[in-house]
C-alpha positions as CSV (number, residue, x, y, z in Angstrom):
1,M,11.9,3.2,-5.7
2,F,12.2,0.7,-3.0
3,V,13.7,1.0,0.5
4,I,14.3,-2.0,3.0
5,V,12.8,-0.7,6.1
6,K,12.0,-1.8,9.9
7,L,8.0,-2.7,10.1
8,T,5.7,-3.0,13.1
9,G,4.5,-6.5,12.2
10,N,4.5,-9.3,9.7
11,H,2.3,-7.1,7.1
12,P,0.6,-8.5,4.5
13,I,2.2,-8.1,1.2
14,G,0.2,-5.1,-0.7
15,S,-0.3,-3.3,2.7
16,V,0.2,0.6,2.7
17,V,2.5,1.7,5.5
18,A,3.2,4.9,7.1
19,Y,6.3,5.6,9.3
20,S,5.2,5.6,13.1
21,S,7.4,7.6,15.4
22,S,5.9,6.1,18.8
23,A,7.3,2.5,17.2
24,S,10.0,3.5,15.5
25,A,9.1,1.5,12.4
26,W,6.5,1.2,9.7
27,A,3.1,0.6,10.5
28,L,-0.4,0.3,8.6
29,S,-1.6,3.3,7.4
30,S,-5.1,4.8,7.8
31,S,-4.0,8.4,6.0
32,I,-2.7,10.3,3.1
33,S,-1.5,12.9,5.2
34,T,2.1,11.2,5.6
35,P,4.5,9.6,2.6
36,L,3.4,6.1,2.0
37,G,5.0,2.9,1.0
38,V,3.6,-0.5,-0.2
39,V,5.1,-3.6,1.1
40,E,6.7,-5.7,-1.5
41,S,7.9,-8.3,0.6
42,V,8.6,-9.2,4.4
43,E,11.6,-11.2,6.0
44,Q,11.8,-11.6,9.9
45,D,15.2,-11.2,11.5
46,E,16.0,-14.6,13.1
47,E,17.6,-13.2,15.8
48,T,16.2,-10.1,16.8
49,L,12.5,-11.2,15.7
50,E,12.1,-7.9,13.8
51,Y,10.2,-7.7,10.4
52,W,11.9,-5.8,7.9
53,G,10.1,-5.2,4.4
54,R,10.8,-4.1,0.7
55,V,8.9,-1.2,0.7
56,R,8.1,0.9,-2.6
57,F,7.6,4.7,-2.2
58,S,7.4,5.4,-5.7
59,G,6.3,4.2,-8.8
60,S,4.1,1.3,-9.8
61,T,3.1,-1.4,-7.4
62,L,0.4,-3.8,-6.6
63,A,-1.5,-2.7,-3.1
64,L,-4.5,-4.4,-1.1
65,A,-7.9,-2.9,-2.1
66,D,-10.1,-1.8,1.1
67,R,-13.4,-2.2,-1.1
68,A,-14.7,-2.7,-4.7
69,I,-12.4,-0.7,-7.0
70,P,-14.2,1.0,-10.3
71,D,-13.3,-0.3,-13.5
72,E,-12.0,3.2,-14.3
73,G,-9.8,3.3,-11.5
74,G,-9.0,6.8,-10.0
75,E,-7.5,8.6,-7.2
76,M,-5.6,6.6,-4.6
77,T,-6.5,6.8,-0.9
78,V,-5.7,4.7,2.3
79,L,-7.7,3.1,5.1
80,N,-6.2,0.3,7.3
81,G,-3.5,-0.2,5.2
82,K,-5.6,-0.6,1.8
83,V,-6.3,1.3,-0.9
84,Y,-9.5,2.6,-2.3
85,V,-11.0,5.4,-5.0
86,D,-11.8,8.8,-4.0
87,N,-11.8,11.3,-6.8
88,T,-12.9,14.2,-4.6
89,A,-9.3,15.5,-4.2
90,D,-5.8,15.4,-5.4
91,H,-3.8,12.3,-3.2
92,C,-0.5,10.8,-3.4
93,G,-1.0,8.4,-6.4
94,I,-3.8,6.6,-8.7
95,I,-5.4,3.4,-8.8
96,A,-5.2,2.0,-12.5
97,P,-7.9,1.2,-14.5
98,L,-9.3,-2.6,-15.0
99,P,-6.7,-4.6,-17.2
100,R,-8.4,-6.0,-20.3
101,G,-9.7,-9.6,-19.7
102,Q,-9.3,-9.1,-15.7
103,A,-12.5,-9.3,-13.4
104,S,-13.9,-6.7,-11.5
105,R,-11.8,-5.7,-8.6
106,V,-13.3,-6.6,-5.1
107,A,-12.1,-6.1,-1.2
108,D,-8.4,-7.6,-0.7
109,D,-7.7,-8.0,-4.3
110,L,-4.3,-6.6,-5.2
111,V,-4.8,-3.7,-7.6
112,M,-1.9,-1.9,-9.9
113,V,-1.4,1.5,-8.3
114,H,1.2,4.4,-9.3
115,I,2.6,6.3,-6.0
116,R,3.6,9.7,-7.1
């Protein structure tokens, strides 16, 4: 499921965002305590100069990695608008295992995630 929402800026494709009530828009997330989405595209309105993005709130998409991702994948958590694996608790989604033929994933790579 995706929705077109107002963003706080020109966030990179794959950024993880959460709603900011102070900005009345979706900003980079550093927590999994609120509903999350992943930015799939961004456009700027030519008249208002506001940024709008197609943001996926459930299902599979590509998100930016905060750090190296284990080949086996794992439970998804978020820091600074990027994802990493933390298997110590249940979270809002998973990071997929390393696909066949792909090199190990490092910081700033796009990785497949499934948002629940």
